[in-house]
N, C-alpha and C positions, 0 to 999 in steps of 0.2 A: 504494500500500500504506500509506504514512504520510500521513494527512490533516492533520497538524499544520502550520498555516500558518507557524509559527516554526521549523520543523525546519531550514531552510536558512539561518537568520539568521547563525549563526556562520560558515558557509561563505562567505556574501557578504561578511562583514567581512574574512575572510582574503583573499578575492579583491581587495577594495578595498585592503588593505595591500600585496598583491603588485603592484598597479597603481600604487601610490604611487611615482611616478618622479621626484618633485621633492623636497619637503622635509617635508611633514606629511601625516598620514593624510587621506584623502578629498580631496586636492588635485586638482582637475580641470584644472589649468593645464599639465599635462605635455604634451610632444609626443612624437612617435615618433622622436626624434633619437638619434644614436649614444650620447651620454652617458646618456640615459634607458634604453636597452637594456642598457648595462653595469650600471647600478644594478639593473634588473629581473633580470638574470641572476644577480647577486650574491644578491639576495633569494631567488630560486628555489633556488639551490644551498644557501644557509644553511638554508632551510626543510626541506631533505631530510636535514640532518645532525642528529645527536643533540645536544640543547641542552647537555649536559654536556661535549661534546668541545671540545678546544682549537681545532679548525678552525672550529666554530660560533662560538666566542667571538671569534676573529680576524675572521671575516667580519662578525659583528654590529658589531664595533668599526669596521671599514672602512665599512660601510653608514652608521653613525652619523656618522663623520667626513666622508663625502661629503655627507650631508644638511646637516651643520653648515656645511660650506664653501659649499654652494649658498645656504643662508640668509644667510650673511655677504655673499656677492656681491650677492644680491638687496637686502639692506639698504643696501649701498653705493650701488647704483643708485637706490634709492628716496630716499635722503638727497639725492643730487644733483638728482634730479627735483624734489623738494620745494623745494630751494634755487633751482631755476630758476623756481619759481612754479607748479608743477604739484601743489600739495598735495592737491587733491581728485581729480586724475586719475592720480596716481602708480601706484596699484594697477592701474588698468585699462590703463595704458601697459605695465606689466610682465606683464600677463596674456596668456599665449600658450597657445593650445589647438590641437588638431588642425585646427580650422576656420580658424585665422588665415591670412591671406594677405598677401603683399607688396603694398603699396598701388600701387606703380608699378614695373614691371619695369626701367625705366631707373635706378631708385634702387638696384638690387641691387648693382652693382659699387661704388658709393659707400658703401653700407652695409657691405659687406665690408671696404673700405679703412679706414673709420672704426673698425670693430670690431677689425681687425688692429692699427691704430695705438693703440687703447686698450690692447690686450694688450701691445704692445711698449714703449709709452712711459709707461704708468702702472702702478700696483699695484692697480687696481680688481679685477683677477682675481688669485687666488693664483698663485705661481710655477709650480706643476705643473698649472695649470688648462688643460684642453682647451677651445678655443673652442666655445661652445655656440650651436647654431642658434637657440635661444630669443632670445638677445640680438641676433641679426641682425634679427628682427622688431621688436624694441624700437628699434634704431637706425633702421630704415626709418620707423617712426612719428615719430621725432625729426626725420628729414629732411623728412617731410611737414609737420611743424609748424615747420620752419625753425629748429630748436633743436639740431641735431646738433653744429654747430661749438662752440656755447656749452657744451653738455654736455661735449665733449672738453676744453675749456679748464678747466671747473670740476673735472673728474675729474683733470686733470693737476695742478691746485693742491691738491686734497684728498688725492690718492693719488699723490704723485710717485714716480718709479721708484727714485731713490736713497733709501737709508735716512734717516730723519729726523735721526739724529745726525751725518750727513755733509754738513751745509750748507756747510762750508768747503772741501770737497773738490770740485774741478771735475768736472763730468759727463763721462763718456767720449764721444768723438765717433765 
């Protein structure tokens, strides 16, 4: 009935925004991980609310906060990768899509261990951060490049678990 080729343009932009499960519009590097589904569900619920409502404003703030947190974590990882000498490869090492695969299934448990260790022993992730499947793929790539242990060492130095003002305080054992 409507032969206007641009009629669905706004609808496709809205769909792209709803599928923006990482940090910026049109980001194709999202996965179908749990944290992505949480963000997607928040976006869907927000879009069903009246923009003038308090609930819409709260959800919009929560979505923004989650995206900013993800950007900050990605920036931390990129900084360390660049310090490791992966200046040109940092973005591709951090790019995870639905098509990404684990390079070697034997690396899976080591990648999980390193990711958990990064979470527990550094501040590379915010305190309330749920471990993201995305970074499991990144750690797997670092293992394949024989750079995972050095990445952990640098993350520990750059983002120590104790607060920066507490250098004189012994770490809890």
